[in-house]
Each structure stands twice: as C-alpha cells, then as structure tokens.
TIFI-385564 format. One record per residue (C-alpha): residue in one letter; x, z, y. Coordinates in pm, 1 decimal. Example, Ala and Ser with C-alpha at 12.3 -4.5 7.8 and 13.67 -1.06 7.14 Angstrom:
// TIFI-385564
<atom residu="a" x="1230.0" z="780.0" y="-450.0"/>
<atom residu="s" x="1367.0" z="714.0" y="-106.0"/>
// end
This chain:
// TIFI-385564
<atom residu="x" x="-239.6" z="2544.0" y="-1989.7"/>
<atom residu="x" x="-165.8" z="2271.0" y="-1736.5"/>
<atom residu="x" x="-331.1" z="2000.1" y="-1946.2"/>
<atom residu="x" x="-671.8" z="2157.0" y="-1865.1"/>
<atom residu="x" x="-600.0" z="2091.6" y="-1500.2"/>
<atom residu="x" x="-467.1" z="1740.1" y="-1550.7"/>
<atom residu="x" x="-798.8" z="1631.0" y="-1700.4"/>
<atom residu="x" x="-947.7" z="1685.7" y="-1354.7"/>
<atom residu="x" x="-666.1" z="1527.4" y="-1154.8"/>
<atom residu="x" x="-916.0" z="1352.0" y="-925.7"/>
<atom residu="x" x="-1108.1" z="1669.7" y="-839.7"/>
<atom residu="x" x="-1062.1" z="1768.3" y="-477.3"/>
<atom residu="x" x="-1121.9" z="2108.0" y="-313.7"/>
<atom residu="x" x="-1496.6" z="2161.9" y="-309.1"/>
<atom residu="x" x="-1709.2" z="2286.7" y="-23.2"/>
<atom residu="x" x="-1868.2" z="2607.1" y="-152.1"/>
<atom residu="x" x="-2056.9" z="2869.8" y="41.2"/>
<atom residu="x" x="-1836.7" z="3172.6" y="116.6"/>
<atom residu="x" x="-2118.3" z="3408.3" y="23.3"/>
<atom residu="x" x="-2171.4" z="3249.6" y="-318.9"/>
<atom residu="x" x="-2231.3" z="3519.1" y="-584.6"/>
<atom residu="x" x="-2027.7" z="3325.6" y="-840.5"/>
<atom residu="x" x="-1678.4" z="3315.6" y="-694.7"/>
<atom residu="x" x="-1368.5" z="3428.0" y="-883.5"/>
<atom residu="x" x="-1038.7" z="3556.7" y="-751.2"/>
<atom residu="x" x="-696.6" z="3419.5" y="-854.4"/>
<atom residu="x" x="-637.3" z="3691.5" y="-1112.6"/>
<atom residu="x" x="-963.6" z="3609.3" y="-1290.6"/>
<atom residu="x" x="-882.1" z="3237.8" y="-1289.9"/>
<atom residu="x" x="-536.4" z="3317.3" y="-1426.6"/>
<atom residu="x" x="-691.1" z="3505.4" y="-1720.0"/>
<atom residu="x" x="-950.9" z="3237.5" y="-1793.3"/>
<atom residu="x" x="-714.7" z="2939.4" y="-1783.3"/>
<atom residu="x" x="-410.0" z="3120.7" y="-1925.0"/>
<atom residu="x" x="-177.4" z="2999.3" y="-1651.8"/>
<atom residu="x" x="44.5" z="3199.9" y="-1419.6"/>
<atom residu="x" x="-69.2" z="3302.7" y="-1071.3"/>
<atom residu="x" x="166.1" z="3060.2" y="-894.8"/>
<atom residu="x" x="9.9" z="2769.0" y="-1085.0"/>
<atom residu="x" x="-338.4" z="2876.9" y="-974.9"/>
<atom residu="x" x="-229.4" z="2884.3" y="-610.1"/>
<atom residu="x" x="-39.4" z="2555.6" y="-636.4"/>
<atom residu="x" x="-337.5" z="2373.9" y="-785.1"/>
<atom residu="x" x="-570.2" z="2521.7" y="-523.5"/>
<atom residu="x" x="-339.5" z="2410.9" y="-241.3"/>
<atom residu="x" x="-315.2" z="2055.1" y="-379.8"/>
<atom residu="x" x="-692.3" z="2024.6" y="-427.2"/>
<atom residu="x" x="-667.6" z="1986.9" y="-803.6"/>
<atom residu="x" x="-855.2" z="2311.1" y="-865.1"/>
<atom residu="x" x="-1195.1" z="2363.8" y="-695.0"/>
<atom residu="x" x="-1145.7" z="2641.6" y="-438.2"/>
<atom residu="x" x="-1230.2" z="2768.8" y="-90.9"/>
<atom residu="x" x="-1064.2" z="3008.3" y="151.8"/>
<atom residu="x" x="-1246.9" z="3338.0" y="205.9"/>
<atom residu="x" x="-1082.5" z="3582.4" y="446.0"/>
<atom residu="x" x="-744.6" z="3421.0" y="391.5"/>
<atom residu="x" x="-773.1" z="3441.7" y="11.6"/>
<atom residu="x" x="-849.0" z="3168.7" y="-239.5"/>
<atom residu="x" x="-1182.3" z="3197.4" y="-419.9"/>
<atom residu="x" x="-1297.3" z="2975.2" y="-707.6"/>
<atom residu="x" x="-1649.6" z="2871.5" y="-820.9"/>
<atom residu="x" x="-1699.7" z="3046.3" y="-1155.1"/>
<atom residu="x" x="-1900.3" z="2771.5" y="-1323.2"/>
<atom residu="x" x="-1640.7" z="2502.5" y="-1250.9"/>
<atom residu="x" x="-1356.9" z="2724.3" y="-1368.3"/>
<atom residu="x" x="-1541.2" z="2805.0" y="-1691.5"/>
<atom residu="x" x="-1579.1" z="2431.7" y="-1751.3"/>
<atom residu="x" x="-1200.1" z="2405.6" y="-1752.3"/>
<atom residu="x" x="-1163.4" z="2679.1" y="-2014.4"/>
<atom residu="x" x="-1188.1" z="2445.5" y="-2311.4"/>
<atom residu="x" x="-981.2" z="2479.9" y="-2631.5"/>
<atom residu="x" x="-628.7" z="2345.9" y="-2597.6"/>
<atom residu="x" x="-589.0" z="2000.6" y="-2752.7"/>
<atom residu="x" x="-329.5" z="1958.2" y="-3023.3"/>
<atom residu="x" x="28.0" z="1899.4" y="-2908.1"/>
<atom residu="x" x="185.3" z="1564.9" y="-3000.6"/>
<atom residu="x" x="270.3" z="1535.8" y="-3370.7"/>
<atom residu="x" x="635.6" z="1644.7" y="-3383.7"/>
<atom residu="x" x="736.1" z="1434.2" y="-3683.9"/>
<atom residu="x" x="579.3" z="1112.1" y="-3557.1"/>
<atom residu="x" x="704.6" z="1170.6" y="-3202.8"/>
<atom residu="x" x="1060.9" z="1229.4" y="-3320.5"/>
<atom residu="x" x="1063.1" z="914.8" y="-3533.3"/>
<atom residu="x" x="924.1" z="707.9" y="-3245.1"/>
<atom residu="x" x="1173.5" z="819.2" y="-2982.3"/>
<atom residu="x" x="1472.7" z="810.1" y="-3220.0"/>
<atom residu="x" x="1418.7" z="435.8" y="-3259.4"/>
<atom residu="x" x="1306.3" z="363.0" y="-2903.0"/>
<atom residu="x" x="1584.9" z="555.9" y="-2728.3"/>
<atom residu="x" x="1850.9" z="366.5" y="-2921.4"/>
<atom residu="x" x="1689.5" z="25.6" y="-2859.9"/>
<atom residu="x" x="1629.4" z="90.3" y="-2490.3"/>
<atom residu="x" x="1964.8" z="257.3" y="-2421.0"/>
<atom residu="x" x="1826.3" z="577.0" y="-2268.1"/>
<atom residu="x" x="1786.6" z="943.3" y="-2354.6"/>
<atom residu="x" x="1434.7" z="1037.1" y="-2467.0"/>
<atom residu="x" x="1233.0" z="1351.0" y="-2543.0"/>
<atom residu="x" x="868.1" z="1440.2" y="-2598.6"/>
<atom residu="x" x="737.7" z="1757.6" y="-2431.9"/>
<atom residu="x" x="411.6" z="1946.2" y="-2398.6"/>
<atom residu="x" x="235.4" z="1962.6" y="-2060.9"/>
<atom residu="x" x="442.0" z="2264.2" y="-1957.9"/>
<atom residu="x" x="764.0" z="2065.4" y="-1997.3"/>
<atom residu="x" x="869.7" z="2241.9" y="-2318.3"/>
<atom residu="x" x="1036.2" z="2007.3" y="-2570.3"/>
<atom residu="x" x="829.2" z="1914.3" y="-2876.1"/>
<atom residu="x" x="1111.5" z="1702.8" y="-3020.4"/>
<atom residu="x" x="1488.8" z="1704.4" y="-3022.5"/>
<atom residu="x" x="1649.2" z="1494.7" y="-2750.4"/>
<atom residu="x" x="1714.3" z="1144.7" y="-2883.1"/>
<atom residu="x" x="2025.0" z="948.1" y="-2782.9"/>
<atom residu="x" x="2151.8" z="1209.2" y="-2531.7"/>
<atom residu="x" x="2379.0" z="1085.2" y="-2255.2"/>
<atom residu="x" x="2736.5" z="1219.5" y="-2232.4"/>
<atom residu="x" x="2640.9" z="1456.0" y="-1948.6"/>
<atom residu="x" x="2380.0" z="1618.0" y="-2170.0"/>
<atom residu="x" x="2599.7" z="1618.0" y="-2482.2"/>
<atom residu="x" x="2886.6" z="1788.5" y="-2298.2"/>
<atom residu="x" x="2653.2" z="2069.2" y="-2184.7"/>
<atom residu="x" x="2439.5" z="2088.0" y="-2498.3"/>
<atom residu="x" x="2519.3" z="2456.9" y="-2549.1"/>
<atom residu="x" x="2435.7" z="2553.1" y="-2190.8"/>
<atom residu="x" x="2093.1" z="2726.9" y="-2177.7"/>
<atom residu="x" x="2087.6" z="2685.6" y="-1800.0"/>
<atom residu="x" x="2078.3" z="2307.6" y="-1843.1"/>
<atom residu="x" x="1772.2" z="2323.0" y="-2066.6"/>
<atom residu="x" x="1596.2" z="2555.0" y="-1820.8"/>
<atom residu="x" x="1674.8" z="2314.0" y="-1540.0"/>
<atom residu="x" x="1544.7" z="2019.9" y="-1742.8"/>
<atom residu="x" x="1224.9" z="2201.8" y="-1841.5"/>
<atom residu="x" x="1160.3" z="2282.9" y="-1475.6"/>
<atom residu="x" x="1212.0" z="1916.8" y="-1387.8"/>
<atom residu="x" x="985.0" z="1799.0" y="-1669.6"/>
<atom residu="x" x="716.1" z="2044.1" y="-1557.2"/>
<atom residu="x" x="740.1" z="1897.7" y="-1208.2"/>
<atom residu="x" x="688.6" z="1550.2" y="-1352.5"/>
<atom residu="x" x="377.1" z="1676.0" y="-1531.8"/>
<atom residu="x" x="234.6" z="1776.4" y="-1193.5"/>
<atom residu="x" x="291.6" z="1437.4" y="-1029.3"/>
<atom residu="x" x="-28.2" z="1255.8" y="-933.8"/>
<atom residu="x" x="82.0" z="907.5" y="-1045.7"/>
<atom residu="x" x="-2.4" z="801.6" y="-1398.8"/>
<atom residu="x" x="219.5" z="492.2" y="-1379.0"/>
<atom residu="x" x="572.0" z="545.6" y="-1519.4"/>
<atom residu="x" x="850.2" z="510.5" y="-1265.8"/>
<atom residu="x" x="1207.8" z="632.1" y="-1237.7"/>
<atom residu="x" x="1283.0" z="923.0" y="-1004.3"/>
<atom residu="x" x="1597.4" z="1123.2" y="-938.7"/>
<atom residu="x" x="1584.3" z="1486.7" y="-1048.8"/>
<atom residu="x" x="1792.3" z="1794.0" y="-973.7"/>
<atom residu="x" x="1993.9" z="1746.2" y="-1293.7"/>
<atom residu="x" x="2159.0" z="1441.1" y="-1136.1"/>
<atom residu="x" x="2008.5" z="1152.4" y="-1329.5"/>
<atom residu="x" x="1689.6" z="949.2" y="-1313.3"/>
<atom residu="x" x="1395.7" z="1003.6" y="-1544.2"/>
<atom residu="x" x="1060.5" z="835.2" y="-1609.4"/>
<atom residu="x" x="760.3" z="978.0" y="-1788.1"/>
<atom residu="x" x="429.7" z="873.7" y="-1937.0"/>
<atom residu="x" x="151.7" z="1096.1" y="-2070.7"/>
<atom residu="x" x="44.5" z="1141.9" y="-2431.9"/>
<atom residu="x" x="-331.2" z="1180.1" y="-2472.4"/>
<atom residu="x" x="-579.2" z="1323.5" y="-2719.4"/>
<atom residu="x" x="-911.9" z="1169.3" y="-2628.0"/>
<atom residu="x" x="-957.8" z="1232.3" y="-2255.8"/>
<atom residu="x" x="-707.1" z="1516.7" y="-2236.3"/>
<atom residu="x" x="-335.6" z="1502.9" y="-2166.8"/>
<atom residu="x" x="-136.2" z="1677.7" y="-2436.9"/>
<atom residu="x" x="224.8" z="1593.8" y="-2359.6"/>
<atom residu="x" x="477.6" z="1354.0" y="-2211.1"/>
<atom residu="x" x="728.5" z="1098.0" y="-2331.2"/>
<atom residu="x" x="1032.4" z="1105.7" y="-2102.0"/>
<atom residu="x" x="1314.9" z="856.7" y="-2070.1"/>
<atom residu="x" x="1618.4" z="984.6" y="-1880.6"/>
<atom residu="x" x="1992.1" z="1015.3" y="-1855.0"/>
<atom residu="x" x="1987.3" z="709.3" y="-1628.4"/>
<atom residu="x" x="2232.4" z="666.9" y="-1341.0"/>
<atom residu="x" x="2075.0" z="599.5" y="-999.5"/>
<atom residu="x" x="2072.7" z="232.7" y="-898.6"/>
<atom residu="x" x="2414.2" z="129.2" y="-770.9"/>
<atom residu="x" x="2591.0" z="436.3" y="-910.7"/>
<atom residu="x" x="2855.6" z="392.3" y="-1179.7"/>
<atom residu="x" x="2886.1" z="701.5" y="-1397.6"/>
<atom residu="x" x="3035.7" z="680.7" y="-1746.0"/>
<atom residu="x" x="2849.1" z="996.5" y="-1846.0"/>
<atom residu="x" x="2509.3" z="837.9" y="-1771.8"/>
<atom residu="x" x="2329.5" z="523.6" y="-1882.5"/>
<atom residu="x" x="2357.2" z="239.2" y="-1631.3"/>
<atom residu="x" x="2060.3" z="2.9" y="-1649.5"/>
<atom residu="x" x="2004.6" z="-331.8" y="-1484.2"/>
<atom residu="x" x="1674.4" z="-401.2" y="-1308.3"/>
<atom residu="x" x="1560.5" z="-592.5" y="-1617.0"/>
<atom residu="x" x="1653.2" z="-304.3" y="-1846.5"/>
<atom residu="x" x="1472.0" z="-56.0" y="-1623.8"/>
<atom residu="x" x="1161.0" z="-273.2" y="-1633.6"/>
<atom residu="x" x="1183.0" z="-290.3" y="-2011.8"/>
<atom residu="x" x="1194.9" z="89.6" y="-2039.0"/>
<atom residu="x" x="893.6" z="130.6" y="-1808.4"/>
<atom residu="x" x="702.0" z="-130.5" y="-2006.1"/>
<atom residu="x" x="783.6" z="33.1" y="-2340.2"/>
<atom residu="x" x="695.1" z="391.5" y="-2245.7"/>
<atom residu="x" x="313.0" z="347.4" y="-2249.4"/>
<atom residu="x" x="330.5" z="177.6" y="-2591.3"/>
<atom residu="x" x="539.5" z="460.5" y="-2733.0"/>
<atom residu="x" x="298.2" z="717.9" y="-2591.4"/>
<atom residu="x" x="0.0" z="528.6" y="-2733.5"/>
<atom residu="x" x="151.3" z="531.7" y="-3082.3"/>
<atom residu="x" x="211.4" z="907.3" y="-3059.4"/>
<atom residu="x" x="-137.8" z="961.3" y="-2914.4"/>
<atom residu="x" x="-298.4" z="778.3" y="-3204.7"/>
<atom residu="x" x="-113.1" z="986.0" y="-3459.4"/>
<atom residu="x" x="-225.1" z="1304.8" y="-3285.2"/>
<atom residu="x" x="-587.1" z="1185.4" y="-3266.3"/>
<atom residu="x" x="-584.1" z="1089.9" y="-3635.0"/>
<atom residu="x" x="-457.7" z="1433.9" y="-3731.7"/>
<atom residu="x" x="-696.7" z="1614.1" y="-3492.7"/>
<atom residu="x" x="-1017.2" z="1406.3" y="-3445.7"/>
<atom residu="x" x="-1189.4" z="1443.7" y="-3109.7"/>
<atom residu="x" x="-1477.2" z="1686.1" y="-3089.0"/>
<atom residu="x" x="-1630.7" z="1477.1" y="-2810.9"/>
<atom residu="x" x="-1902.8" z="1248.3" y="-2955.2"/>
<atom residu="x" x="-1849.2" z="1000.3" y="-2674.1"/>
<atom residu="x" x="-1484.8" z="967.2" y="-2775.9"/>
<atom residu="x" x="-1586.2" z="889.9" y="-3133.5"/>
<atom residu="x" x="-1826.1" z="612.2" y="-3032.4"/>
<atom residu="x" x="-1642.0" z="458.5" y="-2736.9"/>
// end
C-alpha cells in the first residue's frame, strides 16, 4: 500500500549499477508491494522509490524493495476517529473525514457541506473525492495547508501515524476558495482557516494514539523513544 512508500518520502532515486544481479522489474515490485503498476512508475519518476533506467525500462534494487515489504500498519481506529471528527468538524465549521493512505474513507463524512449533501447519492462524487484524497496522500509536504481540488472546494489534510508509519489522513474540506461566496460551501475568514490548520495535527495525534494503543508498535526503538 502507499503508506509503505510514504515512510521513505525522503528517499531519492539511487545510483545502482545497470549490471547488478539483484534488480527487479516493475511487475515484480508491484507483486511485492501490492500496489498497481502505475503507482510503481509514478513513485520511480518522483524519486520516492529507489530505481534506475536500464534500456529505457525502470529497474529496482531487490534488497531495498524487500525492505519496503513490511506488514501493513493498522488503519486508524474507526470509532475513535469518527467521534473525534464529529466534534471537531462542528466546532471548526468544516466538513471532515478520515481516510486510509489510498484515500478510501475510514469514517463517515462529518458536517458535510450543502454541495456534498445535495450529491450524497452520486457515486461519481465519491470516486472523484477519493481520487483527490489519494492525490493529497502523495503530496510531499507534511504541513497542513488548504488547496483547491477538482471537486470545486478547498481541502487540507494531515497524516495519522502508527509509530514511524503513516496509516491514514484527517481531511478538512468543503471550504470555499478565498474571496468566493458560495452558500453551498463553508466560507472561512483567515483567522478561521488558521484555526483549522492548527487543530488538524492535534486531531490526528489523538487518533494516532488510539491506534497505537490498540496496536502496539513492533519496533523496539518506538517503545523506548
């Protein structure tokens, strides 16, 4: 899953000898990491997966890829996550949801904006949102910030962690772009936007702690740090 790759977000494309006996092709990497082929290529292109070009094809150092093939960490605790965003979304005046690292919702959407409520039965809307949330998972920045998505409103996200691994995201959305008045979206002042961005890491930390308590880290360093 993508969270394996996010744990190595600082890894850049490595220089590996083209005649190395331990290089894998994209199909083998796909099977080891359980991601689709397009994700393998995208991560190779961005430098977030160790890779080299051999005869116009991507090749991947086997040892480094095997190091990524660790057991998937537990997804955010659904019950705790839902309770947290139900309260936070109402207090902050935004729409909120918790997803896994593939952008799939773990919770129900809390405090949906009118645009979302009016199209709640439209499966195309959810597909569009999941695609947008997956894009946010791939962003390099770990600092929450608002950005305009294809759905037509702004959204901010912060990661949920389990030890050193990223397990999901808390997203705040349904927000009208600055200067735009739209009764179907939430209009926030600069102060209100800042409050949302400040609150998101605290919400994610609370959810992260509940997940870690339910699924203790297997990493001894995590237990003693």
